[in-house]
mmJSON file of the N, C-alpha and C atoms, coordinates in Angstrom:
{"data_MODEL":{"atom_site":{
"group_PDB":["ATOM","ATOM","ATOM","ATOM","ATOM","ATOM","ATOM","ATOM","ATOM","ATOM","ATOM","ATOM","ATOM","ATOM","ATOM","ATOM","ATOM","ATOM","ATOM","ATOM","ATOM","ATOM","ATOM","ATOM","ATOM","ATOM","ATOM","ATOM","ATOM","ATOM","ATOM","ATOM","ATOM","ATOM","ATOM","ATOM","ATOM","ATOM","ATOM","ATOM","ATOM","ATOM","ATOM","ATOM","ATOM","ATOM","ATOM","ATOM","ATOM","ATOM","ATOM","ATOM","ATOM","ATOM","ATOM","ATOM","ATOM","ATOM","ATOM","ATOM","ATOM","ATOM","ATOM","ATOM","ATOM","ATOM","ATOM","ATOM","ATOM","ATOM","ATOM","ATOM","ATOM","ATOM","ATOM","ATOM","ATOM","ATOM","ATOM","ATOM","ATOM","ATOM","ATOM","ATOM","ATOM","ATOM","ATOM","ATOM","ATOM","ATOM","ATOM","ATOM","ATOM","ATOM","ATOM","ATOM","ATOM","ATOM","ATOM","ATOM","ATOM","ATOM","ATOM","ATOM","ATOM","ATOM","ATOM","ATOM","ATOM","ATOM","ATOM","ATOM","ATOM","ATOM","ATOM","ATOM","ATOM","ATOM","ATOM","ATOM","ATOM","ATOM","ATOM","ATOM","ATOM","ATOM","ATOM","ATOM","ATOM","ATOM","ATOM","ATOM","ATOM","ATOM","ATOM","ATOM","ATOM","ATOM","ATOM","ATOM","ATOM","ATOM","ATOM","ATOM","ATOM","ATOM","ATOM","ATOM","ATOM","ATOM","ATOM","ATOM","ATOM","ATOM","ATOM","ATOM","ATOM","ATOM","ATOM","ATOM","ATOM","ATOM","ATOM","ATOM","ATOM","ATOM","ATOM","ATOM","ATOM","ATOM","ATOM","ATOM","ATOM","ATOM","ATOM","ATOM","ATOM","ATOM","ATOM","ATOM","ATOM","ATOM","ATOM","ATOM","ATOM","ATOM","ATOM","ATOM","ATOM","ATOM","ATOM","ATOM","ATOM","ATOM","ATOM","ATOM","ATOM","ATOM","ATOM","ATOM","ATOM"],
"id":[1,2,3,4,5,6,7,8,9,10,11,12,13,14,15,16,17,18,19,20,21,22,23,24,25,26,27,28,29,30,31,32,33,34,35,36,37,38,39,40,41,42,43,44,45,46,47,48,49,50,51,52,53,54,55,56,57,58,59,60,61,62,63,64,65,66,67,68,69,70,71,72,73,74,75,76,77,78,79,80,81,82,83,84,85,86,87,88,89,90,91,92,93,94,95,96,97,98,99,100,101,102,103,104,105,106,107,108,109,110,111,112,113,114,115,116,117,118,119,120,121,122,123,124,125,126,127,128,129,130,131,132,133,134,135,136,137,138,139,140,141,142,143,144,145,146,147,148,149,150,151,152,153,154,155,156,157,158,159,160,161,162,163,164,165,166,167,168,169,170,171,172,173,174,175,176,177,178,179,180,181,182,183,184,185,186,187,188,189,190,191,192,193,194,195,196,197,198,199,200,201],
"type_symbol":["N","C","C","N","C","C","N","C","C","N","C","C","N","C","C","N","C","C","N","C","C","N","C","C","N","C","C","N","C","C","N","C","C","N","C","C","N","C","C","N","C","C","N","C","C","N","C","C","N","C","C","N","C","C","N","C","C","N","C","C","N","C","C","N","C","C","N","C","C","N","C","C","N","C","C","N","C","C","N","C","C","N","C","C","N","C","C","N","C","C","N","C","C","N","C","C","N","C","C","N","C","C","N","C","C","N","C","C","N","C","C","N","C","C","N","C","C","N","C","C","N","C","C","N","C","C","N","C","C","N","C","C","N","C","C","N","C","C","N","C","C","N","C","C","N","C","C","N","C","C","N","C","C","N","C","C","N","C","C","N","C","C","N","C","C","N","C","C","N","C","C","N","C","C","N","C","C","N","C","C","N","C","C","N","C","C","N","C","C","N","C","C","N","C","C","N","C","C","N","C","C"],
"label_atom_id":["N","CA","C","N","CA","C","N","CA","C","N","CA","C","N","CA","C","N","CA","C","N","CA","C","N","CA","C","N","CA","C","N","CA","C","N","CA","C","N","CA","C","N","CA","C","N","CA","C","N","CA","C","N","CA","C","N","CA","C","N","CA","C","N","CA","C","N","CA","C","N","CA","C","N","CA","C","N","CA","C","N","CA","C","N","CA","C","N","CA","C","N","CA","C","N","CA","C","N","CA","C","N","CA","C","N","CA","C","N","CA","C","N","CA","C","N","CA","C","N","CA","C","N","CA","C","N","CA","C","N","CA","C","N","CA","C","N","CA","C","N","CA","C","N","CA","C","N","CA","C","N","CA","C","N","CA","C","N","CA","C","N","CA","C","N","CA","C","N","CA","C","N","CA","C","N","CA","C","N","CA","C","N","CA","C","N","CA","C","N","CA","C","N","CA","C","N","CA","C","N","CA","C","N","CA","C","N","CA","C","N","CA","C","N","CA","C","N","CA","C","N","CA","C","N","CA","C","N","CA","C","N","CA","C"],
"label_alt_id":[null,null,null,null,null,null,null,null,null,null,null,null,null,null,null,null,null,null,null,null,null,null,null,null,null,null,null,null,null,null,null,null,null,null,null,null,null,null,null,null,null,null,null,null,null,null,null,null,null,null,null,null,null,null,null,null,null,null,null,null,null,null,null,null,null,null,null,null,null,null,null,null,null,null,null,null,null,null,null,null,null,null,null,null,null,null,null,null,null,null,null,null,null,null,null,null,null,null,null,null,null,null,null,null,null,null,null,null,null,null,null,null,null,null,null,null,null,null,null,null,null,null,null,null,null,null,null,null,null,null,null,null,null,null,null,null,null,null,null,null,null,null,null,null,null,null,null,null,null,null,null,null,null,null,null,null,null,null,null,null,null,null,null,null,null,null,null,null,null,null,null,null,null,null,null,null,null,null,null,null,null,null,null,null,null,null,null,null,null,null,null,null,null,null,null,null,null,null,null,null,null],
"label_comp_id":["MET","MET","MET","PHE","PHE","PHE","LYS","LYS","LYS","GLY","GLY","GLY","LYS","LYS","LYS","MET","MET","MET","PHE","PHE","PHE","GLN","GLN","GLN","GLN","GLN","GLN","ALA","ALA","ALA","ARG","ARG","ARG","CYS","CYS","CYS","ALA","ALA","ALA","LEU","LEU","LEU","ASP","ASP","ASP","GLY","GLY","GLY","ASP","ASP","ASP","SER","SER","SER","ASN","ASN","ASN","SER","SER","SER","MET","MET","MET","TRP","TRP","TRP","ASN","ASN","ASN","THR","THR","THR","MET","MET","MET","ALA","ALA","ALA","ASN","ASN","ASN","THR","THR","THR","ILE","ILE","ILE","ARG","ARG","ARG","ARG","ARG","ARG","VAL","VAL","VAL","LEU","LEU","LEU","LYS","LYS","LYS","GLU","GLU","GLU","LEU","LEU","LEU","LEU","LEU","LEU","GLY","GLY","GLY","GLU","GLU","GLU","SER","SER","SER","LYS","LYS","LYS","GLY","GLY","GLY","LYS","LYS","LYS","GLY","GLY","GLY","SER","SER","SER","ILE","ILE","ILE","SER","SER","SER","LYS","LYS","LYS","GLU","GLU","GLU","THR","THR","THR","TRP","TRP","TRP","TRP","TRP","TRP","TRP","TRP","TRP","ASN","ASN","ASN","ASP","ASP","ASP","GLU","GLU","GLU","VAL","VAL","VAL","GLN","GLN","GLN","THR","THR","THR","ILE","ILE","ILE","LEU","LEU","LEU","LYS","LYS","LYS","GLN","GLN","GLN","ARG","ARG","ARG","GLY","GLY","GLY","MET","MET","MET","LEU","LEU","LEU"],
"label_asym_id":["A","A","A","A","A","A","A","A","A","A","A","A","A","A","A","A","A","A","A","A","A","A","A","A","A","A","A","A","A","A","A","A","A","A","A","A","A","A","A","A","A","A","A","A","A","A","A","A","A","A","A","A","A","A","A","A","A","A","A","A","A","A","A","A","A","A","A","A","A","A","A","A","A","A","A","A","A","A","A","A","A","A","A","A","A","A","A","A","A","A","A","A","A","A","A","A","A","A","A","A","A","A","A","A","A","A","A","A","A","A","A","A","A","A","A","A","A","A","A","A","A","A","A","A","A","A","A","A","A","A","A","A","A","A","A","A","A","A","A","A","A","A","A","A","A","A","A","A","A","A","A","A","A","A","A","A","A","A","A","A","A","A","A","A","A","A","A","A","A","A","A","A","A","A","A","A","A","A","A","A","A","A","A","A","A","A","A","A","A","A","A","A","A","A","A","A","A","A","A","A","A"],
"label_entity_id":["1","1","1","1","1","1","1","1","1","1","1","1","1","1","1","1","1","1","1","1","1","1","1","1","1","1","1","1","1","1","1","1","1","1","1","1","1","1","1","1","1","1","1","1","1","1","1","1","1","1","1","1","1","1","1","1","1","1","1","1","1","1","1","1","1","1","1","1","1","1","1","1","1","1","1","1","1","1","1","1","1","1","1","1","1","1","1","1","1","1","1","1","1","1","1","1","1","1","1","1","1","1","1","1","1","1","1","1","1","1","1","1","1","1","1","1","1","1","1","1","1","1","1","1","1","1","1","1","1","1","1","1","1","1","1","1","1","1","1","1","1","1","1","1","1","1","1","1","1","1","1","1","1","1","1","1","1","1","1","1","1","1","1","1","1","1","1","1","1","1","1","1","1","1","1","1","1","1","1","1","1","1","1","1","1","1","1","1","1","1","1","1","1","1","1","1","1","1","1","1","1"],
"label_seq_id":[1,1,1,2,2,2,3,3,3,4,4,4,5,5,5,6,6,6,7,7,7,8,8,8,9,9,9,10,10,10,11,11,11,12,12,12,13,13,13,14,14,14,15,15,15,16,16,16,17,17,17,18,18,18,19,19,19,20,20,20,21,21,21,22,22,22,23,23,23,24,24,24,25,25,25,26,26,26,27,27,27,28,28,28,29,29,29,30,30,30,31,31,31,32,32,32,33,33,33,34,34,34,35,35,35,36,36,36,37,37,37,38,38,38,39,39,39,40,40,40,41,41,41,42,42,42,43,43,43,44,44,44,45,45,45,46,46,46,47,47,47,48,48,48,49,49,49,50,50,50,51,51,51,52,52,52,53,53,53,54,54,54,55,55,55,56,56,56,57,57,57,58,58,58,59,59,59,60,60,60,61,61,61,62,62,62,63,63,63,64,64,64,65,65,65,66,66,66,67,67,67],
"pdbx_PDB_ins_code":[null,null,null,null,null,null,null,null,null,null,null,null,null,null,null,null,null,null,null,null,null,null,null,null,null,null,null,null,null,null,null,null,null,null,null,null,null,null,null,null,null,null,null,null,null,null,null,null,null,null,null,null,null,null,null,null,null,null,null,null,null,null,null,null,null,null,null,null,null,null,null,null,null,null,null,null,null,null,null,null,null,null,null,null,null,null,null,null,null,null,null,null,null,null,null,null,null,null,null,null,null,null,null,null,null,null,null,null,null,null,null,null,null,null,null,null,null,null,null,null,null,null,null,null,null,null,null,null,null,null,null,null,null,null,null,null,null,null,null,null,null,null,null,null,null,null,null,null,null,null,null,null,null,null,null,null,null,null,null,null,null,null,null,null,null,null,null,null,null,null,null,null,null,null,null,null,null,null,null,null,null,null,null,null,null,null,null,null,null,null,null,null,null,null,null,null,null,null,null,null,null],
"Cartn_x":[0.828,0.0,0.872,1.925,2.814,3.45,3.972,4.652,3.694,2.485,1.507,1.139,0.908,0.563,1.729,2.943,4.108,4.232,4.011,4.085,2.998,1.819,0.729,0.996,1.545,1.625,2.998,4.015,5.363,5.452,5.941,6.118,7.545,8.446,9.849,10.219,10.293,10.644,12.155,12.579,14.006,14.652,13.857,14.435,14.851,14.547,14.917,16.278,16.712,17.975,17.748,18.811,18.707,17.904,18.001,17.239,15.738,15.312,13.875,13.361,14.168,13.752,13.663,14.613,14.611,13.361,13.07,11.908,10.607,10.511,9.31,9.107,10.158,10.037,9.744,10.402,10.158,8.715,8.192,6.803,5.831,6.145,5.295,5.29,6.449,6.538,5.73,5.885,5.121,3.621,3.195,1.771,1.194,1.91,1.433,1.384,2.415,2.41,1.306,1.026,-0.069,-1.405,-1.579,-2.802,-2.945,-1.851,-1.9,-1.931,-1.155,-0.995,-1.722,-2.131,-2.762,-1.718,-2.182,-1.29,-1.615,-0.588,-0.822,-1.247,-1.868,-2.345,-1.262,-0.096,0.983,1.418,2.099,2.649,1.522,1.478,0.478,0.993,0.153,0.532,1.372,2.588,3.495,3.244,2.537,2.413,1.26,0.529,-0.613,-0.207,0.849,1.255,2.653,3.0,4.345,4.411,3.333,3.309,4.241,4.488,5.299,6.789,7.181,8.598,9.281,10.543,11.253,11.591,12.038,12.296,13.371,14.385,15.472,14.951,14.137,13.58,12.657,11.806,10.897,11.658,12.738,13.536,14.15,14.709,15.318,14.274,13.1,12.056,11.561,11.46,11.053,12.092,13.381,14.436,14.395,14.013,13.941,12.601,11.717,10.416,9.451,9.654,8.797,7.675,7.69,6.614,5.999],
"Cartn_y":[-1.194,0.0,1.258,1.232,2.392,2.682,1.643,1.807,2.372,1.847,2.324,3.779,4.153,5.541,6.483,6.023,6.862,7.128,6.11,6.307,7.27,7.206,8.095,9.541,9.745,11.087,11.748,10.98,11.559,12.586,13.744,14.813,15.331,14.704,15.057,15.966,17.25,18.222,18.192,17.857,17.752,19.101,20.15,21.46,22.237,21.728,22.41,21.958,22.564,22.145,20.902,20.322,19.07,19.243,20.392,20.624,20.634,21.273,21.318,19.941,19.174,17.815,16.939,17.079,16.309,16.645,17.942,18.364,17.867,17.92,17.436,15.954,15.166,13.722,13.422,14.114,13.885,14.214,15.305,15.679,14.662,14.151,13.137,11.863,11.439,10.234,10.415,11.572,11.82,11.825,12.446,12.518,11.122,10.317,8.973,8.101,8.166,7.371,7.799,9.097,9.576,9.033,8.999,8.435,6.955,6.216,4.764,4.35,5.023,4.594,5.451,6.629,7.546,8.336,9.034,9.895,9.731,9.622,9.469,10.8,10.732,11.933,12.566,11.992,12.527,11.528,12.003,11.132,10.526,9.229,8.526,8.276,7.737,7.425,6.163,6.266,5.128,4.211,4.684,3.921,2.916,2.759,1.842,0.392,-0.043,-1.446,-1.582,-0.746,-0.785,-1.497,-1.996,-2.61,-3.813,-4.49,-5.701,-5.425,-4.173,-3.854,-3.928,-4.361,-4.475,-3.087,-3.057,-1.791,-0.961,-1.61,-0.885,-0.1,-0.737,-0.076,1.058,0.829,1.872,3.065,2.819,3.906,4.761,4.12,4.863,5.7,5.126,5.87,7.044,6.867,7.974,9.085,8.728,9.726,10.536,9.904,10.584,11.272,11.202,11.859,11.17,9.894,9.159,8.417,8.396,7.766,8.793],
"Cartn_z":[0.0,0.0,0.0,0.839,0.918,-0.443,-1.055,-2.347,-3.402,-3.445,-4.415,-4.2,-2.944,-2.653,-2.931,-2.661,-2.936,-4.426,-5.251,-6.698,-7.171,-6.55,-6.936,-6.526,-5.338,-4.773,-4.878,-5.207,-5.255,-6.373,-6.012,-6.983,-6.825,-7.507,-7.39,-8.555,-8.283,-9.318,-9.51,-10.696,-10.964,-11.268,-11.338,-11.651,-10.401,-9.219,-7.984,-7.492,-6.406,-5.805,-4.941,-4.452,-3.701,-2.42,-1.772,-0.537,-0.796,-1.857,-2.149,-2.559,-3.313,-3.676,-2.431,-1.527,-0.275,0.541,0.698,1.481,0.865,-0.464,-1.139,-0.878,-1.004,-0.786,0.682,1.617,3.044,3.404,2.884,3.155,2.572,1.39,0.772,1.603,2.071,2.903,4.177,4.833,6.068,5.808,4.716,4.396,4.125,3.344,3.019,4.275,5.11,6.33,7.282,7.338,8.183,7.677,6.346,5.765,6.096,5.982,6.176,7.637,8.477,9.863,10.877,10.479,11.418,12.177,13.191,13.96,15.434,16.244,17.678,18.275,19.412,20.088,20.964,20.982,21.812,22.847,23.84,24.881,25.71,25.715,26.507,27.909,28.717,30.092,30.103,30.584,30.594,31.791,32.793,34.028,34.029,32.952,32.93,33.157,32.536,32.617,33.208,34.162,34.718,36.058,36.564,37.886,37.982,36.87,36.905,36.76,36.409,36.265,37.623,37.636,38.91,39.468,40.706,41.398,40.706,40.154,39.492,38.29,37.466,36.281,36.7,37.679,38.136,38.709,39.444,40.011,38.908,37.894,36.778,36.056,35.793,35.1,35.947,37.235,38.111,38.107,38.096,38.069,36.776,35.704,34.404,34.177,35.155,35.04,34.115,33.901,32.977,33.692,34.997,35.773,36.687],
"occupancy":[1.0,1.0,1.0,1.0,1.0,1.0,1.0,1.0,1.0,1.0,1.0,1.0,1.0,1.0,1.0,1.0,1.0,1.0,1.0,1.0,1.0,1.0,1.0,1.0,1.0,1.0,1.0,1.0,1.0,1.0,1.0,1.0,1.0,1.0,1.0,1.0,1.0,1.0,1.0,1.0,1.0,1.0,1.0,1.0,1.0,1.0,1.0,1.0,1.0,1.0,1.0,1.0,1.0,1.0,1.0,1.0,1.0,1.0,1.0,1.0,1.0,1.0,1.0,1.0,1.0,1.0,1.0,1.0,1.0,1.0,1.0,1.0,1.0,1.0,1.0,1.0,1.0,1.0,1.0,1.0,1.0,1.0,1.0,1.0,1.0,1.0,1.0,1.0,1.0,1.0,1.0,1.0,1.0,1.0,1.0,1.0,1.0,1.0,1.0,1.0,1.0,1.0,1.0,1.0,1.0,1.0,1.0,1.0,1.0,1.0,1.0,1.0,1.0,1.0,1.0,1.0,1.0,1.0,1.0,1.0,1.0,1.0,1.0,1.0,1.0,1.0,1.0,1.0,1.0,1.0,1.0,1.0,1.0,1.0,1.0,1.0,1.0,1.0,1.0,1.0,1.0,1.0,1.0,1.0,1.0,1.0,1.0,1.0,1.0,1.0,1.0,1.0,1.0,1.0,1.0,1.0,1.0,1.0,1.0,1.0,1.0,1.0,1.0,1.0,1.0,1.0,1.0,1.0,1.0,1.0,1.0,1.0,1.0,1.0,1.0,1.0,1.0,1.0,1.0,1.0,1.0,1.0,1.0,1.0,1.0,1.0,1.0,1.0,1.0,1.0,1.0,1.0,1.0,1.0,1.0,1.0,1.0,1.0,1.0,1.0,1.0],
"B_iso_or_equiv":[0.0,0.0,0.0,0.0,0.0,0.0,0.0,0.0,0.0,0.0,0.0,0.0,0.0,0.0,0.0,0.0,0.0,0.0,0.0,0.0,0.0,0.0,0.0,0.0,0.0,0.0,0.0,0.0,0.0,0.0,0.0,0.0,0.0,0.0,0.0,0.0,0.0,0.0,0.0,0.0,0.0,0.0,0.0,0.0,0.0,0.0,0.0,0.0,0.0,0.0,0.0,0.0,0.0,0.0,0.0,0.0,0.0,0.0,0.0,0.0,0.0,0.0,0.0,0.0,0.0,0.0,0.0,0.0,0.0,0.0,0.0,0.0,0.0,0.0,0.0,0.0,0.0,0.0,0.0,0.0,0.0,0.0,0.0,0.0,0.0,0.0,0.0,0.0,0.0,0.0,0.0,0.0,0.0,0.0,0.0,0.0,0.0,0.0,0.0,0.0,0.0,0.0,0.0,0.0,0.0,0.0,0.0,0.0,0.0,0.0,0.0,0.0,0.0,0.0,0.0,0.0,0.0,0.0,0.0,0.0,0.0,0.0,0.0,0.0,0.0,0.0,0.0,0.0,0.0,0.0,0.0,0.0,0.0,0.0,0.0,0.0,0.0,0.0,0.0,0.0,0.0,0.0,0.0,0.0,0.0,0.0,0.0,0.0,0.0,0.0,0.0,0.0,0.0,0.0,0.0,0.0,0.0,0.0,0.0,0.0,0.0,0.0,0.0,0.0,0.0,0.0,0.0,0.0,0.0,0.0,0.0,0.0,0.0,0.0,0.0,0.0,0.0,0.0,0.0,0.0,0.0,0.0,0.0,0.0,0.0,0.0,0.0,0.0,0.0,0.0,0.0,0.0,0.0,0.0,0.0,0.0,0.0,0.0,0.0,0.0,0.0],
"pdbx_formal_charge":[null,null,null,null,null,null,null,null,null,null,null,null,null,null,null,null,null,null,null,null,null,null,null,null,null,null,null,null,null,null,null,null,null,null,null,null,null,null,null,null,null,null,null,null,null,null,null,null,null,null,null,null,null,null,null,null,null,null,null,null,null,null,null,null,null,null,null,null,null,null,null,null,null,null,null,null,null,null,null,null,null,null,null,null,null,null,null,null,null,null,null,null,null,null,null,null,null,null,null,null,null,null,null,null,null,null,null,null,null,null,null,null,null,null,null,null,null,null,null,null,null,null,null,null,null,null,null,null,null,null,null,null,null,null,null,null,null,null,null,null,null,null,null,null,null,null,null,null,null,null,null,null,null,null,null,null,null,null,null,null,null,null,null,null,null,null,null,null,null,null,null,null,null,null,null,null,null,null,null,null,null,null,null,null,null,null,null,null,null,null,null,null,null,null,null,null,null,null,null,null,null],
"auth_seq_id":[1,1,1,2,2,2,3,3,3,4,4,4,5,5,5,6,6,6,7,7,7,8,8,8,9,9,9,10,10,10,11,11,11,12,12,12,13,13,13,14,14,14,15,15,15,16,16,16,17,17,17,18,18,18,19,19,19,20,20,20,21,21,21,22,22,22,23,23,23,24,24,24,25,25,25,26,26,26,27,27,27,28,28,28,29,29,29,30,30,30,31,31,31,32,32,32,33,33,33,34,34,34,35,35,35,36,36,36,37,37,37,38,38,38,39,39,39,40,40,40,41,41,41,42,42,42,43,43,43,44,44,44,45,45,45,46,46,46,47,47,47,48,48,48,49,49,49,50,50,50,51,51,51,52,52,52,53,53,53,54,54,54,55,55,55,56,56,56,57,57,57,58,58,58,59,59,59,60,60,60,61,61,61,62,62,62,63,63,63,64,64,64,65,65,65,66,66,66,67,67,67],
"auth_comp_id":["MET","MET","MET","PHE","PHE","PHE","LYS","LYS","LYS","GLY","GLY","GLY","LYS","LYS","LYS","MET","MET","MET","PHE","PHE","PHE","GLN","GLN","GLN","GLN","GLN","GLN","ALA","ALA","ALA","ARG","ARG","ARG","CYS","CYS","CYS","ALA","ALA","ALA","LEU","LEU","LEU","ASP","ASP","ASP","GLY","GLY","GLY","ASP","ASP","ASP","SER","SER","SER","ASN","ASN","ASN","SER","SER","SER","MET","MET","MET","TRP","TRP","TRP","ASN","ASN","ASN","THR","THR","THR","MET","MET","MET","ALA","ALA","ALA","ASN","ASN","ASN","THR","THR","THR","ILE","ILE","ILE","ARG","ARG","ARG","ARG","ARG","ARG","VAL","VAL","VAL","LEU","LEU","LEU","LYS","LYS","LYS","GLU","GLU","GLU","LEU","LEU","LEU","LEU","LEU","LEU","GLY","GLY","GLY","GLU","GLU","GLU","SER","SER","SER","LYS","LYS","LYS","GLY","GLY","GLY","LYS","LYS","LYS","GLY","GLY","GLY","SER","SER","SER","ILE","ILE","ILE","SER","SER","SER","LYS","LYS","LYS","GLU","GLU","GLU","THR","THR","THR","TRP","TRP","TRP","TRP","TRP","TRP","TRP","TRP","TRP","ASN","ASN","ASN","ASP","ASP","ASP","GLU","GLU","GLU","VAL","VAL","VAL","GLN","GLN","GLN","THR","THR","THR","ILE","ILE","ILE","LEU","LEU","LEU","LYS","LYS","LYS","GLN","GLN","GLN","ARG","ARG","ARG","GLY","GLY","GLY","MET","MET","MET","LEU","LEU","LEU"],
"auth_asym_id":["A","A","A","A","A","A","A","A","A","A","A","A","A","A","A","A","A","A","A","A","A","A","A","A","A","A","A","A","A","A","A","A","A","A","A","A","A","A","A","A","A","A","A","A","A","A","A","A","A","A","A","A","A","A","A","A","A","A","A","A","A","A","A","A","A","A","A","A","A","A","A","A","A","A","A","A","A","A","A","A","A","A","A","A","A","A","A","A","A","A","A","A","A","A","A","A","A","A","A","A","A","A","A","A","A","A","A","A","A","A","A","A","A","A","A","A","A","A","A","A","A","A","A","A","A","A","A","A","A","A","A","A","A","A","A","A","A","A","A","A","A","A","A","A","A","A","A","A","A","A","A","A","A","A","A","A","A","A","A","A","A","A","A","A","A","A","A","A","A","A","A","A","A","A","A","A","A","A","A","A","A","A","A","A","A","A","A","A","A","A","A","A","A","A","A","A","A","A","A","A","A"],
"auth_atom_id":["N","CA","C","N","CA","C","N","CA","C","N","CA","C","N","CA","C","N","CA","C","N","CA","C","N","CA","C","N","CA","C","N","CA","C","N","CA","C","N","CA","C","N","CA","C","N","CA","C","N","CA","C","N","CA","C","N","CA","C","N","CA","C","N","CA","C","N","CA","C","N","CA","C","N","CA","C","N","CA","C","N","CA","C","N","CA","C","N","CA","C","N","CA","C","N","CA","C","N","CA","C","N","CA","C","N","CA","C","N","CA","C","N","CA","C","N","CA","C","N","CA","C","N","CA","C","N","CA","C","N","CA","C","N","CA","C","N","CA","C","N","CA","C","N","CA","C","N","CA","C","N","CA","C","N","CA","C","N","CA","C","N","CA","C","N","CA","C","N","CA","C","N","CA","C","N","CA","C","N","CA","C","N","CA","C","N","CA","C","N","CA","C","N","CA","C","N","CA","C","N","CA","C","N","CA","C","N","CA","C","N","CA","C","N","CA","C","N","CA","C","N","CA","C","N","CA","C","N","CA","C","N","CA","C"],
"pdbx_PDB_model_num":[1,1,1,1,1,1,1,1,1,1,1,1,1,1,1,1,1,1,1,1,1,1,1,1,1,1,1,1,1,1,1,1,1,1,1,1,1,1,1,1,1,1,1,1,1,1,1,1,1,1,1,1,1,1,1,1,1,1,1,1,1,1,1,1,1,1,1,1,1,1,1,1,1,1,1,1,1,1,1,1,1,1,1,1,1,1,1,1,1,1,1,1,1,1,1,1,1,1,1,1,1,1,1,1,1,1,1,1,1,1,1,1,1,1,1,1,1,1,1,1,1,1,1,1,1,1,1,1,1,1,1,1,1,1,1,1,1,1,1,1,1,1,1,1,1,1,1,1,1,1,1,1,1,1,1,1,1,1,1,1,1,1,1,1,1,1,1,1,1,1,1,1,1,1,1,1,1,1,1,1,1,1,1,1,1,1,1,1,1,1,1,1,1,1,1,1,1,1,1,1,1]
}}}
C-alpha cells in the first residue's frame, strides 16, 4: 500500500535544488504514512502497565520523570 501511494503522490521536481527535492520527498513520505498509519495523540501514560517492572527499572524511570 505504501509503495503504491508513494508512486501516486510523489512529486519530485528535478528542476529544484537538492534541498527542495529532499523536502518534497520527506513531506510526501510523512503525508502517506499519516494516511496509512494515522497519527498518535501525543505522549500517553506510561504507568498503565508498569506494575510488573522491577524496582530498578521503576527507580530509573522515576528519576527521568517518565513515571
